[in-house]
NUSE-844207 format. One record per residue (C-alpha): residue in three letters; x, z, y. Coordinates in steps of 0.2 Angstrom, whole numbers, padded with zeros to 4 digits, always signed. Each point is the difference from the previous one (the first is absolute). Example, Ala and Ser with C-alpha at 12.3 -4.5 7.8 and 13.67 -1.06 7.14 Angstrom:
<recs>
ALA+0062+0039-0022
SER+0006-0003+0017
</recs>
This chain:
<recs>
UNK+0123+0109+0226
UNK-0014-0004+0009
UNK+0000-0019-0004
UNK+0004+0007-0020
UNK-0016+0008+0001
UNK-0010-0013+0008
UNK+0007-0011-0012
UNK-0005+0011-0017
UNK-0016+0003+0007
UNK-0003-0019+0002
UNK+0005-0003-0019
UNK-0013+0014-0005
UNK-0014-0010+0009
UNK+0005-0014-0010
UNK+0002+0007-0015
UNK-0017+0011-0001
UNK-0012-0018+0001
UNK+0012-0007-0012
UNK-0002+0011-0014
UNK-0018+0001+0003
UNK-0001-0018+0000
UNK+0006-0001-0018
UNK-0013+0011-0006
UNK-0008-0008-0018
UNK-0016+0002-0006
UNK-0001+0002-0020
UNK-0019-0004-0005
UNK-0001+0004-0020
UNK-0014+0001-0013
UNK+0000+0014-0008
UNK+0019+0011-0003
UNK+0007-0003-0018
UNK+0015+0000-0004
UNK+0008-0018+0001
UNK-0008+0000+0016
UNK+0008+0015+0005
UNK+0019-0007-0008
UNK-0003-0015+0010
UNK-0006+0007+0015
UNK+0016+0012+0000
UNK+0012-0018-0004
UNK-0008-0005+0016
UNK+0005+0016+0010
UNK+0018-0005-0007
UNK+0003-0016+0006
UNK-0011+0002+0017
UNK+0006+0010+0014
UNK-0017+0003+0008
UNK-0013+0014+0001
UNK-0016+0000-0011
UNK-0015+0006+0001
UNK-0011-0002-0015
UNK-0020-0002-0001
UNK-0008+0000-0018
UNK-0015-0011-0003
UNK-0009+0011-0011
UNK+0000+0014+0013
UNK-0006-0012+0017
UNK-0013-0016-0002
UNK+0006-0016+0007
UNK-0007+0000+0016
UNK+0008+0018+0004
UNK+0017-0007-0008
UNK+0001-0014+0013
UNK-0006+0011+0012
UNK+0016+0013-0003
UNK+0010-0016-0002
UNK-0005-0005+0018
UNK+0002+0015+0008
UNK+0019+0005-0008
UNK+0005-0018+0005
UNK+0013-0001-0013
UNK+0015-0016+0001
UNK-0004-0004-0018
UNK-0012+0006-0015
UNK+0003+0000-0016
UNK-0012-0003-0011
UNK+0001+0008-0019
UNK-0008-0009-0014
UNK-0013-0012+0000
UNK-0016+0010+0007
UNK+0010+0006+0014
UNK+0006-0019+0004
UNK-0019-0004-0001
UNK-0003+0013+0013
UNK+0010-0005+0013
UNK+0000-0018-0001
UNK-0010-0001+0015
UNK+0013+0005+0011
UNK+0010-0013+0007
UNK+0009+0006+0015
UNK+0011+0011-0010
UNK+0012-0005-0014
UNK-0005+0005-0018
UNK+0013+0003-0013
UNK-0010+0000-0017
UNK+0009+0011-0016
UNK-0008+0002-0018
UNK-0011-0014+0001
UNK-0001-0011-0015
UNK-0003-0021+0003
UNK-0003+0003+0019
UNK-0002-0017+0005
UNK-0018+0002-0009
UNK-0005+0011+0015
UNK+0012-0005+0014
UNK-0002-0017+0007
UNK+0011-0006+0014
UNK-0003+0014+0011
UNK+0018-0001+0010
UNK+0000+0019+0003
UNK+0002+0004-0019
UNK+0017+0000-0009
UNK+0003+0010-0015
UNK+0007+0004-0018
UNK-0012-0004-0016
UNK+0002+0009-0016
UNK+0005-0017-0008
UNK+0015-0001-0010
UNK+0004-0018+0003
UNK-0008-0013-0016
UNK+0014-0009-0002
UNK+0011+0019-0002
UNK-0015+0007-0011
UNK+0003-0016-0012
UNK+0019+0001+0000
UNK-0001+0017-0006
UNK-0013-0004-0014
UNK+0013-0014-0004
UNK+0015+0011+0000
UNK-0009+0014-0011
UNK-0008-0012-0012
UNK+0011-0017+0000
UNK-0011-0010-0012
UNK-0014+0002+0011
UNK-0006-0019+0006
UNK-0021-0001+0003
UNK-0005+0014+0008
UNK-0019+0004+0001
UNK-0008+0004+0018
UNK-0015+0006+0002
UNK-0009+0002+0018
UNK-0015+0000+0011
UNK+0003-0014+0013
UNK-0011+0009+0015
UNK+0013+0013-0001
UNK+0017-0006-0006
UNK+0000-0018+0004
UNK+0014+0001+0010
UNK+0010+0010-0012
UNK-0004-0011-0014
UNK+0006-0016+0011
UNK+0019+0009+0003
UNK+0000+0005-0020
UNK-0002-0017-0003
UNK+0011-0007+0009
UNK+0015+0015-0004
UNK-0004-0005-0022
UNK+0002-0019+0009
UNK+0017+0004+0008
UNK+0007+0011-0018
UNK-0007-0015-0012
UNK-0013+0013-0006
UNK-0018-0006-0006
UNK-0013+0011+0008
UNK-0018+0000-0008
UNK-0010+0005+0015
UNK-0019+0002-0002
UNK-0013+0005+0011
UNK-0010+0015-0003
UNK-0016+0004+0011
UNK-0008+0013-0009
UNK+0007+0014-0013
UNK-0011-0003-0014
UNK+0008-0018+0000
UNK+0020+0006-0001
UNK-0001+0002-0020
UNK-0005-0018-0004
UNK+0011-0009+0015
UNK+0014+0011-0010
UNK-0007-0005-0016
UNK+0003-0020+0006
UNK+0017+0002+0004
UNK+0006+0014-0014
UNK+0006-0012-0011
UNK+0011-0010+0013
UNK+0009+0013+0009
UNK+0016+0010-0004
UNK+0000+0013+0016
UNK-0013+0006+0012
UNK+0000+0006+0017
UNK-0013+0012+0005
UNK-0004+0004+0020
UNK-0008+0010+0009
UNK-0018-0007-0001
UNK-0018+0012-0001
UNK-0011-0014-0005
UNK+0013-0005-0016
UNK+0007+0016-0004
UNK-0010+0014-0001
UNK+0003+0015-0015
UNK-0009-0009-0015
UNK+0008-0016+0005
UNK+0019+0003+0001
UNK-0004+0012-0016
UNK-0006-0017-0008
UNK+0015-0010+0007
UNK+0013+0013-0006
UNK-0008+0001-0018
UNK+0003-0020-0001
UNK+0016+0001+0007
UNK+0007+0009-0014
UNK-0013-0009-0013
UNK+0008-0016+0005
UNK+0020+0005+0006
UNK+0001-0002+0018
UNK+0004+0011+0014
UNK-0009+0002+0013
UNK+0009+0005+0017
UNK-0012+0012+0011
UNK+0001+0006+0017
UNK-0002+0020-0004
UNK+0011+0010-0011
UNK-0015+0010-0008
UNK-0004-0016-0013
UNK+0014+0002-0006
UNK-0005+0014-0012
UNK-0015-0011-0004
UNK+0011-0015-0006
UNK+0006-0011+0016
UNK+0017-0004-0003
UNK+0007+0000+0017
UNK-0006+0006+0019
UNK+0006-0006+0015
UNK-0006+0011+0014
UNK+0007+0004+0018
UNK+0011+0015+0010
UNK-0014+0009+0011
UNK+0014+0008+0009
UNK+0011-0015+0001
UNK-0017-0011+0006
UNK+0000+0013+0014
UNK+0015-0003+0005
UNK-0001-0019+0002
UNK-0016+0003+0010
UNK+0011+0011+0010
UNK+0011-0012+0006
UNK-0013-0012+0002
UNK-0007+0012+0011
UNK+0016+0005+0009
UNK+0003-0018+0005
UNK-0016-0001+0007
UNK+0002+0013+0011
UNK+0016-0007+0006
UNK-0010-0014+0006
UNK-0005-0013-0016
UNK-0014-0007+0000
UNK-0010+0003-0016
UNK-0001-0018-0002
UNK+0019-0002+0000
UNK+0002+0014-0011
UNK-0013-0008-0016
UNK-0005+0007-0013
UNK+0010+0006-0019
UNK-0002+0004-0015
UNK+0009+0017-0011
UNK+0016-0001+0001
UNK+0005+0011-0014
UNK-0008-0002-0018
UNK-0002+0014-0010
UNK+0002-0005-0016
UNK-0004+0010-0020
UNK+0001-0006-0018
UNK-0007+0003-0014
UNK+0012-0002-0015
UNK-0012+0008-0010
UNK-0013-0014+0003
UNK+0014-0012+0001
UNK+0008+0003-0018
UNK-0019-0001-0007
UNK-0002-0018+0009
UNK+0017-0005-0009
UNK+0006-0005+0019
UNK+0018-0011-0004
UNK+0012+0010+0011
UNK+0006+0013+0001
UNK-0010+0014+0009
UNK+0016+0011+0006
UNK+0005-0012+0006
UNK-0013-0009+0008
UNK-0003+0018+0007
UNK+0016+0002+0009
UNK-0002-0018+0008
UNK-0017+0006+0007
UNK+0007+0016+0006
UNK+0013-0012+0008
UNK-0016-0012+0008
UNK-0011+0015+0008
UNK+0012+0006+0010
</recs>
């Protein structure tokens, strides 16, 4: 009996540090529904204890000081701002979440892994040509300072799929209309990406008006543009994005280095189609059948 009691106490002493060592510091810039859904998804996939730090309530110095005091095994950075605030931490593994184009923030820091909000470029183009099969020449405007790597991957994806990508660099918002005018007669589709230099409320409205006048479909990165005249939107599922990050964190906590875990993109696209716009653009496809196919592609 004494031996059993001794064994129980020994196991108890071993288990307590193990639980403490699974602490994850969750750093987020602001509490908004997509971030909360992503954090919920993270909790579903990661068997860990979390403590949250809100940047809007803490200065950078106080944030880093608190992280040092807590000694977490891992930091979850939710959003671009959160990732930027913890870049100076190099001795704790970091997993980022809800970040678009993380390669513009992270260089070769070996303790950083994560899941970007990007849907793979090839998948986005596949969705566009499934919904609008006559599309062969796609317009693509981007700011090279913000989206050079994205544009390079988009070009490679287009070449692989046999689609001609007419990509044009835009250095300031005021030039967007002219750059669009230069290619509008050469394209039969358009791919709009998150780029705050190229796309402002005014330039988006102009693009969608031009698309309706010239009858080419626009693939957008947000469903809110469907009501404004975009034909198709491809976005991500925040909760599933969180689960991806949770699975990655679980591997790291079990001993896999952040470098070996690598970085990945959103695996589950959320696809919506505006059939009214499709009919107005006279898209040559069965839009109901296309919608069912897109539903399957998004699973």
